[in-house]
C-alpha positions as CSV (number, residue, x, y, z in Angstrom):
1,X,-7.1,27.0,28.5
2,X,-3.9,25.3,29.6
3,X,-3.7,25.0,33.5
4,X,-0.4,27.5,33.4
5,X,-2.4,30.1,32.0
6,X,-4.8,29.3,34.3
7,X,-5.1,33.5,36.2
8,X,-4.6,33.3,40.4
9,X,-8.1,33.1,42.0
10,X,-8.0,33.7,45.9
11,X,-11.1,34.3,47.7
12,X,-11.0,34.7,50.7
13,X,-13.9,33.2,53.8
14,X,-13.8,35.0,56.5
15,X,-14.2,32.5,59.7
16,X,-15.4,33.1,63.7
17,X,-12.6,31.8,66.1
18,X,-15.5,30.5,68.6
19,X,-17.1,28.8,65.9
20,X,-16.2,25.7,63.8
21,X,-17.5,25.9,60.3
22,X,-17.8,23.9,57.2
23,X,-15.6,24.8,54.6
24,X,-15.9,24.4,51.0
25,X,-14.1,21.9,49.2
26,X,-12.5,24.0,46.1
27,X,-9.5,25.3,46.0
28,X,-10.6,29.0,45.0
29,X,-11.9,29.6,48.4
30,X,-9.1,30.3,50.8
31,X,-10.3,29.9,54.3
32,X,-8.9,32.5,57.2
33,X,-9.5,33.2,60.9
34,X,-10.8,36.8,61.3
35,X,-9.3,38.0,64.3
36,X,-7.0,35.3,65.3
37,X,-5.0,37.0,67.7
38,X,-7.7,36.3,70.4
39,X,-8.1,32.7,68.9
40,X,-6.9,30.4,72.0
41,X,-7.2,26.9,70.2
42,X,-4.9,24.6,69.3
43,X,-3.9,22.9,66.5
44,X,-6.3,24.8,64.0
45,X,-5.4,24.5,60.2
46,X,-7.2,27.6,59.2
47,X,-4.4,30.0,58.4
48,X,-5.3,33.1,60.8
49,X,-5.6,36.9,59.9
50,X,-2.6,37.9,62.6
51,X,0.5,37.0,60.7
52,X,2.6,39.5,58.7
53,X,1.2,43.0,58.2
54,X,-2.0,42.8,59.7
55,X,-4.8,44.5,62.3
56,X,-6.4,41.2,63.4
57,X,-6.4,43.1,66.5
58,X,-9.5,45.2,65.4
59,X,-11.8,42.5,64.8
60,X,-14.2,43.3,66.6
61,X,-14.4,47.4,65.2
62,X,-13.3,46.3,61.4
63,X,-14.9,42.9,61.1
64,X,-14.3,40.7,58.2
65,X,-12.1,43.3,57.0
66,X,-9.4,42.4,59.1
67,X,-9.3,39.8,56.4
68,X,-9.2,41.4,53.5
69,X,-6.3,43.5,54.7
70,X,-4.0,41.0,55.7
71,X,-5.0,39.3,52.0
72,X,-4.2,42.5,50.3
73,X,-1.0,42.9,52.6
74,X,0.3,39.5,52.8
75,X,-1.1,37.4,49.6
76,X,0.0,37.6,45.9
77,X,-3.3,36.6,43.1
78,X,-4.8,37.9,40.2
79,X,-8.0,37.9,41.6
80,X,-9.0,38.4,45.5
81,X,-12.3,37.6,46.4
82,X,-14.2,38.3,50.6
83,X,-17.0,36.4,51.9
84,X,-18.2,34.9,55.1
85,X,-18.0,31.7,56.3
86,X,-21.8,31.5,56.0
87,X,-22.5,34.7,53.1
88,X,-21.1,33.2,49.7
89,X,-21.7,34.9,46.1
90,X,-23.8,32.4,43.7
91,X,-22.6,30.9,40.4
92,X,-26.5,29.7,39.1
93,X,-28.4,32.7,38.0
94,X,-31.1,30.1,37.4
95,X,-32.6,30.6,41.3
96,X,-32.9,34.2,41.3
97,X,-36.4,35.3,40.2
98,X,-37.8,32.7,42.7
99,X,-35.7,32.4,46.3
100,X,-34.1,36.3,45.9
101,X,-35.8,38.4,49.1
102,X,-36.2,41.3,47.5
103,X,-36.0,42.9,50.5
104,X,-32.9,41.9,52.0
105,X,-31.2,41.1,48.4
106,X,-29.8,37.9,49.6
107,X,-31.1,34.1,49.0
108,X,-31.3,32.3,52.0
109,X,-30.7,28.6,52.7
110,X,-31.0,26.8,56.1
111,X,-27.6,24.9,55.5
112,X,-24.6,24.8,53.6
113,X,-24.2,21.3,52.2
114,X,-22.7,19.3,49.2
115,X,-26.1,19.8,48.0
116,X,-26.2,23.7,48.3
117,X,-22.7,23.7,46.6
118,X,-23.7,22.1,43.7
119,X,-27.4,24.2,43.7
120,X,-25.4,27.2,43.6
121,X,-22.2,25.8,41.1
122,X,-19.9,26.7,43.9
123,X,-17.3,24.4,42.1
124,X,-13.9,25.3,40.9
125,X,-14.7,25.1,37.0
126,X,-18.0,26.8,37.2
127,X,-16.6,29.8,38.9
128,X,-13.8,30.1,37.5
129,X,-15.3,30.6,33.7
130,X,-17.4,33.3,35.2
131,X,-14.9,34.9,37.3
132,X,-12.3,35.3,34.3
133,X,-14.7,36.9,31.9
134,X,-14.9,40.0,34.5
135,X,-12.5,42.9,36.6
136,X,-15.6,42.7,39.2
137,X,-18.1,40.6,40.3
138,X,-20.7,42.2,42.8
139,X,-24.1,40.9,44.4
140,X,-27.0,42.8,44.4
141,X,-27.7,46.3,46.8
142,X,-30.4,46.6,49.0
143,X,-33.3,49.2,47.9
144,X,-34.0,51.2,50.7
145,X,-37.7,51.8,49.6
146,X,-38.5,48.4,50.5
147,X,-36.5,47.6,53.1
148,X,-37.2,45.1,56.0
149,X,-37.2,47.4,58.6
150,X,-40.0,50.0,56.8
151,X,-39.5,52.5,53.6
152,X,-36.5,54.6,53.8
153,X,-35.9,57.8,51.0
154,X,-32.3,57.2,50.4
155,X,-29.7,55.8,52.1
156,X,-28.2,58.5,54.1
157,X,-31.9,58.5,55.6
158,X,-31.3,54.5,56.3
159,X,-28.3,55.1,58.0
160,X,-30.4,57.7,59.9
161,X,-32.3,55.1,61.6
162,X,-29.8,51.6,61.7
163,X,-27.2,53.6,63.5
164,X,-29.3,56.5,65.7
165,X,-27.1,54.6,68.2
166,X,-24.3,56.3,66.8
167,X,-26.1,59.6,66.6
168,X,-24.7,59.7,62.6
169,X,-21.7,60.9,64.3
170,X,-19.4,58.3,62.4
171,X,-21.1,58.4,58.6
172,X,-21.0,62.8,58.8
173,X,-17.4,62.1,59.8
174,X,-16.9,59.6,57.3
175,X,-18.2,61.6,54.7
176,X,-16.1,64.6,55.6
177,X,-12.7,62.5,55.6
178,X,-13.5,61.7,52.2
179,X,-14.7,64.9,50.9
180,X,-11.3,66.4,53.0
181,X,-8.9,64.1,51.8
182,X,-10.2,61.5,48.5
183,X,-11.9,64.3,46.8
184,X,-12.2,62.4,43.6
185,X,-14.6,60.1,45.3
186,X,-16.6,63.1,46.8
187,X,-19.1,63.5,44.1
188,X,-19.6,59.4,44.2
189,X,-20.3,59.7,48.2
190,X,-23.4,62.7,47.4
191,X,-24.3,60.4,44.5
192,X,-24.2,57.4,47.2
193,X,-26.3,58.8,50.5
194,X,-28.7,60.5,47.8
195,X,-29.8,57.6,46.2
196,X,-32.4,54.8,47.3
197,X,-29.6,51.2,46.7
198,X,-27.4,50.3,49.8
199,X,-24.3,48.0,49.6
200,X,-23.5,45.6,52.4
201,X,-22.3,42.3,53.5
202,X,-18.6,42.9,52.0
203,X,-18.6,40.3,49.6
204,X,-17.1,40.8,46.4
205,X,-14.3,39.4,43.7
206,X,-11.9,41.7,41.8
207,X,-8.6,41.9,40.0
208,X,-5.9,42.8,41.7
209,X,-5.5,46.4,40.1
210,X,-8.7,47.4,41.6
211,X,-8.6,45.5,44.8
212,X,-5.0,47.9,45.8
213,X,-7.1,51.1,44.6
214,X,-10.0,50.5,46.6
215,X,-7.8,49.3,49.7
216,X,-5.9,51.9,49.5
217,X,-9.0,54.2,49.6
218,X,-11.1,51.9,51.9
219,X,-8.4,51.3,54.4
220,X,-7.6,55.3,54.4
221,X,-10.6,56.4,55.5
222,X,-11.3,54.0,57.9
223,X,-7.8,54.3,59.6
224,X,-8.9,58.1,60.0
225,X,-12.1,57.8,61.0
226,X,-11.3,55.4,63.8
227,X,-9.1,57.9,64.8
228,X,-11.7,60.6,65.1
229,X,-13.8,58.2,67.1
230,X,-14.3,58.4,71.2
231,X,-15.0,54.8,71.5
232,X,-14.5,54.7,75.3
233,X,-18.3,54.0,76.1
234,X,-19.1,52.1,72.6
235,X,-21.1,49.1,73.1
236,X,-20.1,45.9,70.9
237,X,-22.8,47.4,68.4
238,X,-21.4,50.5,68.3
239,X,-17.8,49.8,68.1
240,X,-18.4,48.0,64.7
241,X,-18.6,51.6,63.1
242,X,-16.1,50.8,60.9
243,X,-17.0,47.3,59.5
244,X,-20.0,49.0,59.0
245,X,-18.8,52.1,56.9
246,X,-16.6,49.8,55.0
247,X,-19.8,48.6,53.2
248,X,-20.7,52.0,52.5
249,X,-17.4,52.6,50.8
250,X,-17.6,49.7,48.9
251,X,-20.9,51.0,47.7
252,X,-19.5,54.4,46.5
253,X,-16.4,52.9,45.3
254,X,-18.4,50.4,43.3
255,X,-20.5,54.2,41.2
256,X,-16.7,55.6,41.2
257,X,-16.3,52.5,38.6
258,X,-19.6,52.1,36.9
259,X,-19.0,55.8,35.9
260,X,-15.4,55.6,34.7
261,X,-17.4,52.8,32.3
262,X,-13.9,50.9,31.5
263,X,-14.7,47.4,33.8
264,X,-16.6,45.0,33.1
265,X,-19.0,44.4,36.7
266,X,-20.9,41.8,37.0
267,X,-24.0,41.3,39.9
268,X,-24.4,37.9,40.9
269,X,-26.9,37.1,43.8
270,X,-25.2,36.5,47.7
271,X,-26.8,33.3,49.2
272,X,-27.2,33.3,53.2
273,X,-26.6,30.3,54.9
274,X,-28.3,30.2,58.5
275,X,-26.4,27.8,59.5
276,X,-23.1,26.7,58.5
277,X,-21.6,25.0,61.9
278,X,-20.0,21.7,61.9
279,X,-22.0,18.6,62.1
280,X,-20.2,15.6,63.5
281,X,-21.4,12.3,62.8
282,X,-22.8,10.9,65.9
283,X,-21.7,7.7,67.3
284,X,-23.2,5.4,70.6
285,X,-22.4,7.8,74.0
286,X,-21.5,5.1,75.5
287,X,-19.5,1.8,75.1
288,X,-22.1,-0.9,76.3
289,X,-26.1,-0.7,77.3
290,X,-26.4,2.3,75.1
291,X,-29.7,2.9,74.5
292,X,-30.3,5.5,71.8
293,X,-33.5,8.1,72.4
294,X,-34.2,9.7,69.1
295,X,-36.8,12.5,69.1
296,X,-37.2,15.9,66.8
297,X,-37.8,19.5,68.9
298,X,-38.4,22.9,67.6
299,X,-36.8,25.5,70.2
300,X,-40.7,26.4,70.9
301,X,-41.1,22.5,72.2
302,X,-38.2,22.6,73.8
303,X,-40.4,22.7,77.4
304,X,-42.1,19.6,76.3
305,X,-39.5,17.5,74.7
306,X,-38.2,18.0,78.7
307,X,-40.8,17.1,80.3
308,X,-40.4,13.5,78.2
309,X,-37.0,13.8,79.3
310,X,-37.4,14.2,82.8
311,X,-39.7,10.9,82.9
312,X,-37.4,8.9,81.4
313,X,-35.2,10.0,84.4
314,X,-37.7,8.8,86.8
315,X,-37.9,5.7,85.6
316,X,-34.5,4.7,84.3
317,X,-32.4,1.7,85.4
318,X,-29.8,2.6,86.6
319,X,-27.2,0.0,85.1
320,X,-28.3,1.4,81.4
321,X,-26.8,4.1,79.3
322,X,-29.3,6.7,77.8
323,X,-28.2,8.5,75.0
324,X,-30.9,10.9,74.0
325,X,-30.2,12.8,70.6
326,X,-33.0,15.5,69.5
327,X,-33.0,16.2,65.8
328,X,-33.9,19.9,65.4
329,X,-32.7,23.6,63.5
330,X,-33.1,26.2,65.3
331,X,-33.3,25.3,69.2
332,X,-31.3,28.3,71.1
333,X,-28.2,27.4,72.7
334,X,-29.6,29.1,75.9
335,X,-32.4,26.1,75.6
336,X,-29.6,24.0,75.0
337,X,-28.1,24.4,77.8
338,X,-31.0,24.4,80.3
339,X,-31.4,20.7,78.9
340,X,-27.4,20.1,79.3
341,X,-27.8,21.2,83.1
342,X,-31.0,19.1,84.0
343,X,-28.7,16.1,83.5
344,X,-25.3,16.9,84.5
345,X,-25.2,15.1,87.6
346,X,-26.3,11.8,85.7
347,X,-22.7,10.0,84.5
348,X,-25.5,7.8,82.4
349,X,-26.9,10.3,80.2
350,X,-26.0,12.0,77.3
351,X,-27.9,14.6,75.8
352,X,-26.7,15.5,72.2
353,X,-28.7,17.9,69.7
354,X,-27.9,17.2,65.7
355,X,-29.1,19.8,62.9
356,X,-30.5,17.4,60.4
357,X,-31.8,20.1,58.0
358,X,-28.9,19.4,55.8
359,X,-30.0,15.4,55.1
360,X,-33.2,16.9,54.0
361,X,-31.1,18.2,51.0
362,X,-32.6,20.4,48.6
363,X,-36.4,18.7,48.5
364,X,-39.9,20.3,49.6
365,X,-41.6,18.0,52.0
366,X,-45.3,18.7,52.2
367,X,-46.5,20.5,55.9
368,X,-50.2,19.6,56.1
369,X,-50.4,22.1,59.3
370,X,-48.5,24.9,61.6
371,X,-48.4,22.2,64.4
372,X,-46.2,20.6,62.0
373,X,-43.1,21.4,60.4
374,X,-40.4,19.5,58.4
375,X,-38.6,18.6,61.9
376,X,-41.0,15.5,61.4
377,X,-39.6,14.4,58.2
378,X,-36.3,13.4,60.4
379,X,-37.7,10.5,61.8
380,X,-37.9,8.6,58.8
381,X,-34.3,9.3,57.8
382,X,-33.0,8.5,61.6
383,X,-31.2,5.4,60.6
384,X,-29.5,7.1,58.1
385,X,-28.2,9.6,60.7
386,X,-27.3,7.0,63.1
387,X,-25.0,5.7,60.2
388,X,-22.4,4.5,63.1
389,X,-25.1,2.9,65.1
390,X,-25.8,-0.4,64.3
391,X,-28.4,-2.1,66.6
392,X,-31.5,-1.0,67.0
393,X,-32.6,2.5,67.9
394,X,-36.0,4.0,70.0
395,X,-37.1,6.9,67.4
396,X,-40.5,8.8,68.6
397,X,-42.3,11.8,69.4
398,X,-41.7,13.5,72.3
399,X,-45.7,14.6,73.7
400,X,-45.5,11.5,75.7
401,X,-44.1,10.8,79.1
402,X,-42.6,7.5,80.3
403,X,-44.4,4.9,82.7
404,X,-41.6,2.3,82.8
405,X,-37.9,2.5,82.0
406,X,-37.8,2.8,78.4
407,X,-34.7,0.5,77.8
408,X,-37.5,-2.3,78.4
409,X,-38.4,-1.4,74.6
410,X,-34.8,-2.4,73.5
411,X,-35.1,-5.9,74.8
412,X,-38.1,-6.4,72.2
413,X,-37.6,-9.3,69.2
414,X,-38.0,-7.7,66.3
415,X,-37.3,-11.0,64.6
416,X,-36.7,-10.4,60.6
417,X,-39.0,-7.2,60.9
418,X,-37.5,-3.6,60.2
419,X,-39.2,-2.0,62.6
420,X,-41.8,-2.3,66.1
421,X,-44.4,-0.1,65.9
422,X,-48.0,-0.1,67.3
423,X,-51.1,0.2,65.5
424,X,-53.3,3.4,65.1
425,X,-56.5,2.6,66.8
426,X,-57.9,6.1,65.8
427,X,-57.0,6.0,62.2
428,X,-58.3,2.6,62.0
429,X,-61.9,4.1,63.2
430,X,-61.6,6.6,60.8
431,X,-61.4,4.0,58.9
432,X,-63.6,2.3,59.5
433,X,-66.7,4.8,59.5
434,X,-65.9,7.7,61.5
435,X,-64.4,9.8,59.1
436,X,-66.1,8.0,55.5
437,X,-64.1,10.5,53.4
438,X,-60.2,8.3,54.7
439,X,-61.6,5.4,52.2
440,X,-61.2,8.2,49.3
441,X,-57.7,9.3,50.5
442,X,-56.7,5.6,50.6
443,X,-58.1,4.8,47.2
444,X,-56.8,7.8,45.0
445,X,-53.6,8.8,47.0
446,X,-52.7,6.2,49.1
447,X,-52.6,2.3,48.8
448,X,-51.6,0.7,51.5
449,X,-52.5,-3.1,51.1
450,X,-54.2,-3.6,54.1
451,X,-55.4,-0.4,56.3
452,X,-55.9,-2.4,59.6
453,X,-52.4,-2.9,59.6
454,X,-51.8,1.1,59.9
455,X,-49.6,2.3,62.3
456,X,-49.2,4.9,65.0
457,X,-45.1,6.4,64.1
458,X,-44.9,8.1,67.6
459,X,-42.9,5.3,68.8
460,X,-40.7,3.2,66.6
461,X,-37.5,0.3,67.6
462,X,-35.8,0.7,64.5
463,X,-33.4,-2.3,63.6
464,X,-31.3,-0.1,62.2
465,X,-28.9,-2.0,59.6
466,X,-32.2,-3.9,58.1
467,X,-34.2,-0.2,57.7
468,X,-30.4,0.9,56.1
469,X,-29.6,-2.5,53.8
470,X,-33.1,-2.1,52.5
471,X,-33.7,1.4,52.3
472,X,-31.4,4.4,50.5
473,X,-31.9,7.6,51.6
474,X,-32.9,9.2,48.1
475,X,-35.8,6.1,47.6
476,X,-36.9,7.1,51.2
477,X,-37.0,11.0,50.4
478,X,-38.0,10.2,47.1
479,X,-41.2,8.7,48.4
480,X,-42.3,11.6,51.1
481,X,-41.8,14.1,48.3
482,X,-43.9,12.0,45.8
483,X,-47.2,12.9,47.1
484,X,-49.0,15.1,49.7
485,X,-49.9,12.7,52.0
486,X,-52.4,13.5,54.7
487,X,-50.2,12.8,57.5
488,X,-46.7,13.8,56.2
489,X,-43.9,10.5,57.2
490,X,-46.6,8.7,59.3
491,X,-48.1,7.9,55.9
492,X,-44.4,7.2,54.3
493,X,-43.4,5.2,56.7
494,X,-46.3,3.3,56.5
495,X,-45.9,2.4,52.7
496,X,-42.1,1.9,53.4
497,X,-42.5,-0.5,56.0
498,X,-45.7,-2.6,54.8
499,X,-45.1,-6.3,55.9
500,X,-42.1,-5.8,57.7
501,X,-43.2,-4.0,61.3
502,X,-43.5,-6.3,64.3
503,X,-46.6,-5.2,65.7
504,X,-45.8,-3.6,69.6
505,X,-48.6,-3.5,72.0
506,X,-50.5,-0.4,72.4
507,X,-49.2,0.2,76.0
508,X,-46.2,1.1,74.2
509,X,-48.1,4.4,72.9
510,X,-50.8,5.0,74.7
511,X,-53.0,7.3,72.3
512,X,-55.0,9.4,74.9
513,X,-58.7,10.3,74.3
514,X,-58.3,13.9,74.6
515,X,-61.0,15.1,73.0
516,X,-64.6,14.1,72.4
517,X,-64.1,13.0,68.5
518,X,-61.3,10.6,69.7
519,X,-63.0,8.7,71.9
520,X,-65.9,8.4,70.2
521,X,-63.6,6.9,67.4
522,X,-62.2,4.5,70.1
523,X,-65.7,3.4,71.8
524,X,-67.6,3.7,68.4
525,X,-65.9,2.9,65.4
526,X,-62.4,1.0,66.1
527,X,-62.4,-2.9,65.7
528,X,-63.6,-4.7,68.8
529,X,-60.7,-6.7,69.3
530,X,-58.5,-3.7,68.9
531,X,-61.3,-1.7,71.3
532,X,-60.6,-4.3,74.3
533,X,-56.8,-4.5,73.5
534,X,-56.6,-0.7,74.2
535,X,-58.5,-0.9,77.3
536,X,-56.7,-3.6,78.7
537,X,-53.4,-1.8,78.1
538,X,-55.1,1.8,79.2
539,X,-54.9,0.4,83.0
540,X,-51.1,-0.2,82.5
541,X,-49.6,1.6,80.4
542,X,-45.6,2.0,79.4
543,X,-46.1,5.3,77.3
544,X,-48.7,7.8,77.2
545,X,-48.7,9.4,74.1
546,X,-51.4,12.3,74.1
547,X,-50.8,12.2,70.1
548,X,-54.0,14.4,68.9
549,X,-55.1,17.8,70.2
550,X,-55.2,19.3,72.4
551,X,-52.5,18.5,74.8
552,X,-51.8,18.8,78.3
553,X,-49.9,22.1,78.5
554,X,-52.5,23.8,76.8
555,X,-55.7,21.9,78.2
556,X,-55.0,20.5,82.0
557,X,-58.2,18.7,82.3
558,X,-57.9,16.5,79.4
559,X,-57.0,12.4,79.8
560,X,-54.5,11.6,82.6
561,X,-53.1,14.8,81.6
562,X,-52.3,15.1,85.8
563,X,-49.5,12.3,85.2
564,X,-47.9,15.1,82.3
565,X,-48.0,17.8,84.6
566,X,-46.7,15.4,87.7
567,X,-43.4,15.6,85.6
568,X,-43.6,18.8,84.3
569,X,-43.7,21.0,87.6
570,X,-39.6,19.3,88.6
571,X,-38.4,20.5,85.1
572,X,-36.4,23.8,84.8
573,X,-39.2,24.7,82.5
574,X,-42.0,24.7,84.2
575,X,-42.6,28.4,85.1
576,X,-42.2,28.8,81.2
577,X,-44.8,26.6,81.0
578,X,-47.4,28.0,83.1
579,X,-46.8,31.0,81.7
580,X,-47.8,30.2,78.3
581,X,-51.1,28.3,79.6
582,X,-51.9,31.5,81.5
583,X,-51.3,33.9,77.8
584,X,-53.3,30.8,76.0
585,X,-56.2,31.3,78.2
586,X,-55.8,34.8,78.5
587,X,-56.3,35.1,74.3
588,X,-59.1,32.2,74.4
589,X,-61.3,34.2,77.2
590,X,-60.9,37.2,75.4
591,X,-61.6,36.5,72.1
592,X,-63.9,33.6,72.0
593,X,-65.8,34.7,75.2
594,X,-69.2,34.6,73.4
595,X,-68.4,31.6,71.0
596,X,-70.2,27.5,72.1
597,X,-68.0,25.3,73.5
598,X,-67.8,23.7,69.6
599,X,-67.0,27.0,67.7
600,X,-63.9,27.3,70.4
601,X,-62.6,24.0,70.2
602,X,-62.5,24.2,66.4
603,X,-61.3,27.9,65.9
604,X,-58.6,27.2,68.6
605,X,-57.4,24.0,66.9
606,X,-58.6,24.5,63.1
607,X,-58.3,28.6,62.4
608,X,-60.2,29.2,59.8
609,X,-57.9,29.9,56.1
610,X,-55.7,27.1,57.3
611,X,-55.4,23.6,55.8
612,X,-56.2,22.2,58.6
613,X,-59.9,24.0,58.2
614,X,-60.1,22.3,55.3
615,X,-58.9,18.7,55.8
616,X,-61.4,19.2,58.6
617,X,-64.4,20.2,56.0
618,X,-63.1,17.5,53.6
619,X,-63.1,14.6,56.7
620,X,-66.1,16.0,58.0
621,X,-68.6,17.5,55.5
622,X,-71.6,20.2,56.9
623,X,-74.4,17.5,57.6
624,X,-72.8,14.3,57.2
625,X,-73.4,11.4,59.9
626,X,-70.1,12.0,61.2
627,X,-71.1,16.0,61.2
628,X,-74.6,15.7,63.4
629,X,-72.8,13.3,65.7
630,X,-69.9,15.3,67.0
631,X,-72.3,18.5,66.8
632,X,-74.8,16.9,69.2
633,X,-71.4,15.8,71.3
634,X,-70.5,19.1,72.2
635,X,-73.8,20.5,72.4
636,X,-74.2,18.3,75.5
637,X,-70.5,19.0,76.8
638,X,-71.3,23.0,76.3
639,X,-74.6,22.2,78.1
640,X,-73.0,20.5,81.4
C-alpha cells in the first residue's frame, strides 16, 4: 500500500493527570490527558482534553469519555479508537486461550514494556493491517453467568448488585431516556439488559462514520442522564455513573450494528497492565560516599524489611551516605510513605522503590514454595538494574539486621572476582550427609564443580562492572529459566559465578540456627574447619541472618530473636508485627493444639499438598537415617 493511501488511524489513549505513565512508541496511538483542565503540572508534553470543544471538567463523572468527546469534536481521522493508559486491544490472538481470564474478559500482565509491545503486536504495521480490514473492533464481553463477583442472571441483575449504591436510579433513567428520545435503540436496549453478556472498559476502534453515529447517541443520552441525576451527595464512586453507563451504551450500540449486518466487526482481546507508571532509571542518590544497599521486598514483607533498614541506621557512620533501593512489584503507596517518613530526618539516607518486574520480561521463573516469589530473582539482575552505578553494590535479603556499619562491607577488595559472598555452611552440611538426596540433585540437575564452594546469596558484594562485562541480562535469564533449580536464584548465581567469588567471612552472613534441623547440620555434618570458623564468627557477627524457617517475627524464642525484636520495637510497623504474631499464634493454638511438636513444625512450615512438603519428602524420606534422627530430636524437645 502506498504511503499516501494509508488510512488516518488515531487511537486515543486516556492518561491520568496524577501519574506519569508509559507511552507506546507507535504513531497510531495518540495519548491524551483526561481531565487536563485540573492538571497543575508544568511542561507536560502529552496534549490535554481541555482545548477546543471539550468537557474536560466532567472527568470525575465521565471518566475517559472526556477524551473521546474531545477527539470526536477536535481531531480528524478515518479511524478513531479509545483505550486507557493501561488497557490496550491485543493484535495477537495467540495468547487468547491460555491467558485470558474468562471471568474478567481480559488478559493480565504486570507491566507495559517493550517485550509486551512485541508480544501483543502493538506496532504500527501489525495493527494497521488488521484495523483496515474492519469497520469496528471490539473487546470481549463479560459473561454475567461467570462473573468475578458471582453469577448474575443477566446484565440488569448484574447492575443491581454492582450499582446497588445508586439504587438502580441511574440505570432505570438511562433506559427511559433511550426509550423516549432514541426509540431506534429501544429494542436493543431491552435485549442488552436481558442477555448475559456485559460490555465494559470503553475500548474500541471504529470508522469515522460509525463514531459520529455512536457519539451522537452516547453523549446525547449521557448529557440527558446527567441533568436528571441529583448528584449533591454523591461520593467519588457514585459520581462516575455516566462513565459506567457509557460502557453499557456501547454494548447496546454493538447489538444495533450486528443486527444491521452491514459492518465488518472483529473481536480482539483486551490486555490489562497492572502497573504502567514510568520507571525512572536509577542513578546514585549521592555524589560521594554512596553506599548502595539493594534488596527485594513484597508488600507483606515491608514491616520486616523496615527492621533491617532501622538496624543499618543504628550502626551507620554519618560520614557515609546510604542509598537504599528496594526492588518490588506490589508495595502499597501507604507502606512506601511510612518508610519515607522513617528516614526523613536523615540527610545521609535515601530510600527508593524500583518496580523491577519489567526486567524479567515475558519469562517464567520457577518458584519453589509459597515463602518465595519472583522478587527473589531480582538480585541476580541487580547489576543491570543499577546500570548507572559503576563500582560496587551490596545486594541482599532483608531478613537480617546489621550489627556494624554496613559500609565496611564496601571496603573489601574483591580483586579480580565478580562478587564477594560467604559460603553456605548449612548447604554444605546437607551435602555432607545431613540430606543425602542433595547429592542426587547435584549430579542430575546442578553441575557445580566443587559443592563445598557453594555460597549463600543472602548477602552479596557485587563488582557491578565485572558482572555486566562478562554476562548479559539475556544470558542470566536464560540460565535461570533453563531448569527448576531447588534454591532458585541462589543456585543460578552459584553456577554463574563459580570460580569468580571472593569468599567472605561468615560474620558477614551469620546463618542462625533457628531450628533443630539447622543446628544439627552445623554441629554434626558441617566440615570441621567450617564449624570452627562459624562459631568463632558467631561471637562477633556483622550481619545476623535468619535465613531458614522460622523467622524471629513468628517465633520470638529462636536463636538471637531478641536482637531482632530490640530493633523491631523502634520501627513504625511494630504494632503490625505484634498483631501478626498474635493472630498466627492463635491460629496455631486453635488448629494444632492436639498435634505433637514435630507435627506442628512440619505442618506449619511444610503444609500438606504443597511443593515444600514434597521437597521435604524428597530430601528426608520416611524411615531414612536422617528422618529417624530428626524424629528423636523432635520427640525429645516435646517431652522437655
